[in-house]
C-alpha positions, 0 to 999 in steps of 0.5 A: 500499499502506498502511502497516499492511501487512505488510514482504513488498512489499519492493524486490528489491535488499533482500530481508529475512526477511518475513511473507509469509503477510500480504500473502498472504492479503491478496492472497486476500481482495481477489481476490474483491473483483477479480471472483473471486467470479463464478468459482463461477457461471461454473462452474455455468454451465459444469458444472451441478454442484450444488457449485459452485452452493453455492459460489456463495451463499457469494459473496453477503452475507447478505441479513439475518441469518447468515453467508457467505464473501463477508461475510468479506471486509470484517472479514479486512482490519480484522484483517490491519490489525490484525495488522500493527500488533501485528507492530511495536508502539510505545508513544508514551505515554513519548516527548517530544512532538517524537517523537510529533508525525510519527506523529499527523499521519500517522495524522490524514492517513492518516484523512483521506485513507482517508475521501475516497477512500471517497467516491469509491469510492461515486462521491459525486462522480459528477454533477460539480461543483457539488457537492450535499453532501446528496447525498454518501454519505459512509459508506464501507468505506475509511472504516471501516478507515481508523477501526478503524486510527485508534483501533487504533493510538492503544490500541496507541500508549499503552495496555498490552496489558491495557489494549486487552483490556479495551477489546475485551471493553466495546465487545463487551459495550457494543454488545450491549447497547445493540442489546438494549436500544436507548434509540432507535429508529424503530419497534417492529419488533424490535432487530435488524431494519432500522428496529428497531435503535439503528444505523438510528435514529443513522444517520438522526439523525447521518449526513450524506448519503445511506444505502447504496441508502436503506435505514434503516440503512447498512452502514458506519454510524456505529454499526457502526463501533465493534465493528469497531475489535474486529476490528482488535484481535484482529489486534493481540493475533495480532500480538503472539502471532507476533512473540515467539519462542516456546520449542515453536517455531513450529508451536505457534503455528499450533496456539494461533492454530487453537485460539483461532480454532475458540473465538472461532467457538464462542463467536460462534454460541452467542450468536447466537440472542440477538444475531443474527450480522449484517453490516449491524449489525455484532453482537458474535456478527459480529465473533466469528465473522468473526474466528475465521475471521480467525484460521483463515485466518492460521493457515492461511496462516502455517503454510503460507507462513512455517513450512514456507516453501511460498510460491511457490503464493501469489506471485498473492496477494502480488502483489495484496496489496501494493497492495490500497488500490489495486486496491480503489479501482480496482474502482470507477473503473476500467472493468476489464471494457471493458478486459478484453473489449477484448484478449480478447474474440475469444479469449473467443469461441473458446470454447464458449457455456457456457465464455465465462463462464468465460473472461471472469471469467479475462481480467478477472482477469488484466488487473487482476492483469497491472497490478498485477504491472507495479507489483510488479516496479517495486516501486511500492507506493502507500502511504496 
């Protein structure tokens, strides 16, 4: 577990009042990466219902412009990292340097470690030593999470909330102008195309190693990492808001979060004819839409779990959320499908053919969850 996670992951011996919704939503987010995205495809096979076919389409990334639920998973994680920063903001700029250094050192080490783990996740050294540095994919999901958290942390540690808001607006507007009026392109196919975008030109010039699937632009490329910081900053603002007491009560906070989430969604789609919602380019409209959905989901989880105190249903997600980075990395380096087949292959064959794919998905999820539950019960929370 990284240090941006909420404090719901704690030893059973020291129970405290915690923001359980943060870990529950993080676990809900990770659930789909662990194999949950295959549930609806399996339900289509079992039932043939058209509604499940539509839900299955939501479990795949948009081919280019557009938005699906699966496009939300990555920015939601960054948003939640920002929420945790906002829940316990620290101003370091007025402290003596000797008191700042441990936090600075930790932040740099965390950045470097996540960058390395991102390369490992990409199987950057999959061919083994000797290392061919030119064949490594350096850009990664973990790398983007690392940079977004790092710059959000620097802003939280050294600037006021007002300055953070100014940075947010400046990044959204400045990035949009860069994309609308690119000063550097690979061709003239259009400012928001794979080869005509400024993102592709910058990646081709500055991104070392290989690009994802040998495309012109990397979905975790250099330029598109900048607006991802804003997803984290929106989370910071929400964290600030949640942690402060309000005379109208916690229900008021949920209402405000819901209204603001809808507002961000509306603004994002309002500007989409000019700045398309695009995950690969991580456009400003994509930032607004994903931040809006992230805020709505957090309002729901916070309202149900922390305000209404209905948390039992969320326990499976909390278990996942407490070691989110670890299980994400394990999805790449551990053959969970082989383990699930070895343990439950015979059981799966007992079921009708039409149901076997669904039972296989459940078995895959169960194996991973049991490992995480074993870690949770023993208070093993891996920090990065």
